[in-house]
C-alpha positions in Angstrom: 0.0 -0.5 0.0 1.7 3.5 -0.8 1.9 6.1 1.9 -0.9 7.6 0.3 -3.3 5.4 1.2 -2.2 5.4 4.3 -2.7 9.1 4.3 -6.1 8.7 3.2 -6.9 6.1 6.1 -5.4 9.0 8.3 -7.8 11.4 7.7 -10.5 9.2 7.7 -9.7 7.8 11.5 -9.3 11.7 12.5 -12.6 12.3 11.0 -14.2 9.1 13.2 -12.5 10.3 16.4 -14.5 13.7 15.9 -18.1 11.7 15.8 -16.5 10.1 19.1 -15.7 13.0 21.1 -19.3 14.8 19.6 -21.0 11.2 21.3 -19.5 12.0 24.6 -21.6 14.0 25.7 -25.1 14.3 26.6 -25.8 10.9 28.3 -21.9 9.7 27.0 -20.0 7.1 26.0 -17.3 4.4 26.5 -14.7 6.9 24.8 -11.2 5.5 25.9 -12.2 2.4 24.3 -13.7 4.2 21.4 -10.5 6.1 20.6 -8.0 2.4 20.9 -10.3 1.2 18.7 -10.7 3.1 16.0 -7.9 2.7 13.5 -8.9 -0.5 13.1 -12.2 -0.5 12.5 -10.9 2.1 9.7 -8.5 -0.8 8.1 -10.6 -2.8 8.3 -13.8 -1.9 6.8 -11.9 0.6 4.3 -8.6 -1.9 3.3 -9.6 -5.3 4.3 -13.3 -6.3 4.5 -15.5 -7.2 1.5 -18.2 -5.0 3.4 -19.9 -1.9 1.5 -23.4 0.2 1.9 -24.1 -2.3 -1.3 -23.5 -6.1 -0.2 -24.6 -5.4 3.8 -27.1 -8.4 3.1 -25.2 -10.6 0.1 -24.4 -13.9 0.8 -20.9 -13.4 0.0 -20.1 -10.1 1.8 -17.4 -10.4 4.9 -18.7 -10.7 8.2 -17.0 -8.3 11.4 -18.8 -8.7 14.6 -17.9 -6.3 17.2 -17.7 -8.5 20.8 -16.4 -5.4 22.3 -20.0 -3.7 22.2 -19.1 -0.7 24.0 -16.4 0.3 21.3 -19.4 0.9 19.0 -18.7 4.5 18.4 -16.1 3.4 16.5 -18.1 1.7 14.6 -21.1 4.0 14.5 -18.3 6.9 12.9 -16.2 4.4 10.6 -19.9 3.6 8.9 -20.9 7.4 8.8 -16.9 8.4 7.0 -17.4 5.3 4.7 -20.9 6.0 3.6 -22.8 2.9 5.2 -24.7 5.2 7.8 -26.1 9.1 7.6 -23.6 11.6 9.4 -27.1 13.4 10.6 -27.8 9.8 12.7 -25.3 10.1 14.6 -27.1 13.3 16.3 -29.2 10.6 17.9 -26.8 9.3 19.9 -28.6 8.0 22.8 -32.7 9.7 21.4 -35.1 7.8 21.9 -36.4 8.2 18.4 -33.6 6.0 17.3 -31.3 2.6 17.8 -28.0 4.4 18.1 -27.2 3.9 21.5 -24.1 2.6 23.5 -24.0 -1.4 22.7 -24.5 -2.1 19.0 -27.7 -3.0 17.4 -28.5 -4.6 14.4 -31.5 -2.4 13.6 -28.9 -0.4 12.5 -27.5 -1.3 8.6 -24.2 -3.1 8.8 -24.3 -4.6 12.7 -24.2 -8.2 12.0 -25.2 -9.0 15.6 -25.9 -7.4 19.2 -23.2 -7.6 21.7 -22.1 -5.9 25.5 -22.1 -9.0 27.4 -18.9 -9.9 27.2 -16.9 -13.4 25.8 -20.3 -13.9 23.6 -19.3 -13.1 20.2 -16.5 -15.4 19.8 -18.7 -18.0 19.7 -21.1 -16.4 17.2 -18.5 -15.6 15.0 -16.8 -19.3 15.0 -20.5 -20.5 14.1 -21.2 -18.2 11.3 -17.3 -19.5 10.3 -17.9 -23.0 10.4 -20.9 -22.9 8.0 -19.0 -20.7 5.8 -16.1 -23.5 6.0 -18.5 -26.2 5.6 -20.5 -24.7 2.5 -16.7 -24.2 0.7 -17.5 -20.2 1.0 -14.6 -17.8 0.8 -15.8 -15.2 3.5 -13.6 -13.9 5.6 -15.0 -13.7 9.8 -13.7 -11.3 12.0 -14.1 -10.5 15.8 -12.8 -7.8 17.5 -12.2 -9.0 21.6 -11.1 -6.4 24.1 -8.3 -7.6 26.0 -10.2 -7.1 29.4 -12.9 -10.0 28.3 -10.6 -12.9 27.7 -11.1 -13.2 31.3 -14.6 -14.8 30.5 -14.0 -18.7 30.3 -16.1 -18.4 26.5 -13.2 -16.6 25.0 -11.3 -19.7 25.6 -13.6 -22.1 24.5 -14.1 -20.2 21.4 -10.5 -20.2 20.4 -10.0 -23.8 21.1 -13.1 -24.7 19.2 -11.6 -22.8 16.2 -8.9 -24.7 15.9 -10.6 -28.1 16.7 -12.7 -27.3 13.5 -9.9 -25.4 11.6 -11.1 -22.4 10.8 -8.4 -20.6 9.0 -11.1 -18.2 7.5 -11.6 -16.6 11.2 -9.2 -14.1 13.1 -10.0 -13.1 17.0 -8.2 -9.1 17.0 -7.5 -8.1 20.5 -7.7 -4.8 21.2 -4.8 -4.6 23.6 -4.9 -1.0 25.2 -4.3 -2.9 28.5 -7.1 -1.6 30.3 -11.0 -2.9 31.6 -13.0 -0.4 33.1 -11.2 1.4 35.5 -8.4 -0.8 35.7 -5.3 -1.8 34.1 -5.8 -5.6 33.3 -2.1 -6.5 34.7 -3.3 -5.0 37.7 -6.8 -7.1 38.1 -5.9 -10.7 36.1 -3.0 -10.5 34.2 -2.9 -11.8 30.8 0.6 -12.1 29.3 2.3 -13.5 28.0 -1.1 -13.1 25.9 1.0 -14.2 22.2 2.0 -17.8 23.9 -1.2 -18.6 25.6 -3.1 -18.2 22.1 0.0 -20.1 20.7 -0.7 -23.1 23.0 -4.6 -23.3 22.5 -3.3 -23.7 18.4 -3.5 -20.5 17.1 -1.6 -18.6 14.5 -0.6 -15.4 16.3 0.9 -12.0 15.2 1.3 -8.6 17.3 1.3 -5.7 16.3 1.0 -2.0 16.6 -2.5 -1.3 16.2 -2.3 2.3 15.2 -0.4 1.3 12.4 -1.7 1.2 9.4 1.6 -0.1 7.7 1.9 -3.0 10.3 -1.9 -3.8 10.4 -1.0 -4.0 5.8 1.6 -6.1 6.4 0.2 -8.5 8.9 -3.4 -8.9 7.3 -2.2 -9.3 3.9 -0.8 -12.8 5.3 -4.0 -14.4 6.2 -4.4 -16.9 6.3 -1.2 -16.9 9.1 -1.3 -20.8 8.8 -3.3 -23.2 6.9 -5.8 -24.7 9.4 -5.4 -22.6 12.4 -7.2 -20.0 14.0 -5.6 -16.6 12.9 -4.7 -14.5 16.4 -3.8 -10.4 15.9 -3.5 -8.9 19.2 -3.1 -5.1 17.8 -1.1 -3.2 20.8 -3.0 0.1 21.2 -3.8 3.3 24.0 -6.6 4.1 25.5 -8.2 7.4 24.6 -5.6 7.2 21.5 -5.8 10.9 20.4 -6.4 12.9 23.3 -4.1 13.5 25.4 -6.1 14.4 28.3 -7.8 11.3 28.7 -4.8 9.0 27.1 -4.6 6.2 29.5 -6.3 7.4 32.4 -8.6 5.1 34.2 -11.3 7.5 35.5 -11.8 8.1 31.8 -12.8 4.8 30.5 -16.2 6.6 30.1 -16.8 9.7 29.6 -19.9 12.4 29.4 -18.3 15.6 28.7 -19.9 19.4 28.7 -20.3 21.1 25.7 -17.2 23.2 26.7 -15.2 20.4 26.9 -16.0 18.7 23.9 -14.5 21.9 21.9 -11.6 21.9 23.6 -11.3 18.3 22.8 -11.8 18.6 19.2 -9.1 21.5 19.5 -7.0 19.2 21.2 -7.5 16.5 18.5 -6.0 18.5 15.8 -2.7 19.4 18.0 -4.0 22.2 20.3 -3.2 22.5 24.3 -4.4 19.8 26.4 -8.0 20.6 27.9 -8.6 20.8 31.1 -11.4 18.3 31.8 -13.9 19.3 34.9 -16.7 16.8 34.2 -17.2 13.7 36.6 -15.6 10.9 36.1 -16.7 7.0 36.5 -15.2 4.6 38.9 -16.3 1.2 39.8 -14.7 -0.8 42.2 
């Protein structure tokens, strides 16, 4: 891929981050986690997946399941920038007259499955991948998981089953931003060495910088990573990527900014000085 195409992806990702900031008010959303997943989702829909506004019901389309459903503002924003969703509908976030809220809803075209209860969609994705494998279809199936989500045993059961059925048409992508809710993963239930764990379960594993389009390009151009094995891509990311005021802050996983903060954060996203935040944080113990 030429550098100019990376520039296009970067510009799209910036627009998606703007959408996320605007959705982080009047009730708020899971801002930090959404910002960490933007580059992954933008790349997948722009360059890797056979999904567009004209083939959302085509049996030959590829499938993406967002298991860490609280990242859905990144998905909404990507849909809006790529023409799958009217940008004006993003203004309906959390309003009763639309279906755009904290987790994916299949009433939004392009959403394949409801999610929000963590650990459920890896099994759904492997079921779809198994059906496609049996039918001889060439569709790709991707499931994006949060790293904290890996505390759910169903995720590891799905890895075992996917490898038992040699589902090399399935890719689990882990958004490894090192946080779950308002704690670091390694302080709660340590996950590392994560690459070795997936490999021990039989998967073919790659690990990259999840904010590098070049590394995403290189890794996914080698799909399937190994014939007959589940593909696992661990993407090291930064929670709150793009906003120094909230980057890697445990207390800014969910944000409900006031109008003034939103305007300041939009400037911060474009390189202005950091924002002084006074809106309430959310801490759960």
